[in-house]
N, C-alpha and C positions, 0 to 999 in steps of 0.2 A: 553560245551553246550553254547548256545547263548541267552537263555532266561529262564524264570522261568518254563515254560511248560516243556522244555527239562530237566531242573534240577530236577523237581519233578519226571519225568519219569525215569531218571537215578537212583534216590534213590529207586523208586518202583521196579526197576529191579535188585537191590542189590548193587549198587555202594556205596562205603564207603567214597568217597571223590568227590569233584567237581572242575572242572576247569571253571571259568567264563571267556569265550572267549569274550572279550569286543571290542568296537570300536577301530580300529587302529591295531588290531592283523593281523598277516600275514596269507596268504592262506585263507581258509574258516573262515570268521570272522563275529562277531556280529555287531550290530549297537548301542548297549546300552553303556552308559557311565560306566566306571568301578566303579565310586563312587556309583551310584545308584544300579548297578547290584550286587556288593559285599555286600552292606548294606542290600539290600532286601533279598539276599540269607542267609546272616548271621542271619537275624531275625527269620528264621525257621529251619536253619541247623547248628548244633554245631560241625559237623565233619570237617575234613581238607578241606580248600578252597584254591585253587590256582587262582591267577589273571593273566590274559593274555591280552596283548594289548599295543603295543608301549613301552614295557619295554626293555631297552637296557643299563641302567646305574644302579649303585649301589643305587643312589638316588631314582630311580624308584622302586627298590626292597623294600626300606624302605617305600615309599609311599603306595605300595600295602599292606604292613603290617599295616601301620597306619590306613588305611581305613577298616581293618577287615579281610583281607586275611591272611592265615598262611604262604603262600609261593607265590613267583612270578614265573611265567612261561615265560621264555625267549626263543624265537625261532630264529628270523631272525639274530640276532647278532651271533648266533652259526653257521649259514650257512656260514658265512664269516670267518671260522676258517680253519687253515691248514689241520686239520684232517677230516673235513667234506667231504663227498663224492660227493658234489655238483660240477657242472661244474665250471671251473675256471672263465669263463666269467660271470657266475651267481654271484660268490663271488665278482668279481670286480665291477659288476653293483650295488651291495648293497653298497660297499664302495663309489662309485661315486654318489650315489643317496641320496635323502632326502625325507621328508614327502610329498612334492609337487609332487614327482615322483611316487606316489601310486594312483592306480585307483581301485575303489570299483565297482565290476561288477558281474553279475550272468551269463554272456554269456558263459564262458568256460566250466562250469560243471553243470550249472543249479542251483547252490547254490551261494549265495553272498560271495565274497571274495575279498581280496586286492592283487593287482598284480603290478609289476613294469612296468611303462609306456614304458621304453626303450625296454623291451622284447616284448611288444605288437606291438610297432612300427617295431621292427626287423622282426616280423612275417607278416608284410605288412598290418597292420591294423591301423586305426586312434584311439588312446587311448582316445581322447576327444570326439569321436562320435561313441561309441559302441552301437550296438543294444541290446535290452533285449533278454534274453533267452526265447525260446519257449519250455517248457518241453515236449510237444508232438512231437517235432522234434529232440530231443536229440539223437545222435547216437555216441556211444562210440567205434564203430568198426573201423577197419583200413581203411575203405573207406571214412572216413569223409574228408571234404574239409578244415575245421578249423584246426589250429595247435593242436597238442596233448597237452591237459592240463597237467600241472606240468612238462612237458618235454621242451616245447618251450616257454610257457608263465609262467613266474616265479612269485611265490607268495612272498610277503614280507610285513612286518609290518611298520607302520609309524614311529617307533623309530629308523630307520636306519641312521638318520642324526648324531647319536652319534657313528656310526661305521666308522672309518676313515682309517682302514688298515686291511688286512688279518693277523690274529695273530694265534699262537698256542693256543689251547684251554686253557692250563694252564695259559697263559698270560692274556687271557680274563677273566678267573675266578679270577685271582689275581687283575686285574683292577677293576672288579665289587666289590670285597671285600674291596679294598681300598676306592672306591667311597662310599660304604655303610657306612664305619666308618666315613668318612669325612662328609657325610650327617647327621649322628647322632650327631656329634660334632657341626656342623653348626646349627642344629635344637635346640640342648640344649642351645647354646649361644644366640639364638634369641627368644626363647619362654619361658615365665615365667608363672607359674600357681599359 
């Protein structure tokens, strides 16, 4: 969910955990800072909370936990893994891109999300001058003129600057674990209570 209204609705409908989809997350993303979003959610919800948004390193996982989330939700970094069923060009675009290559727009699906600028350019559009979505004119049929969302316009989070190669998933998980332990040691060495 992207805000407290949706978080409360999810719990009312029977959810037992929440994913705080924060600013910087790939695909359909929120606009809230993860610091405020997780803290505000934790104030009323004691169940499992996952934090999503620009997390692509073990240090990011530790930061999510430090701010009150139980888990980190990592998406874009796993798109660029050998086993992911994403188009190879999509994987390479993630590797070649960084946070400045992400556009936040509601044009493609009517919902705000983060997309790779190069994929928007490849579809013949100017990523720096996108129009706003008009929900009354949204047409998800095959006769649309706009590129098919999620097929030709690729979502990605702002944390992709840390993704520098397509790896087997096991190698990415091992890297995240190693970075997590290094971040804990670095934090322990620099913080005194």
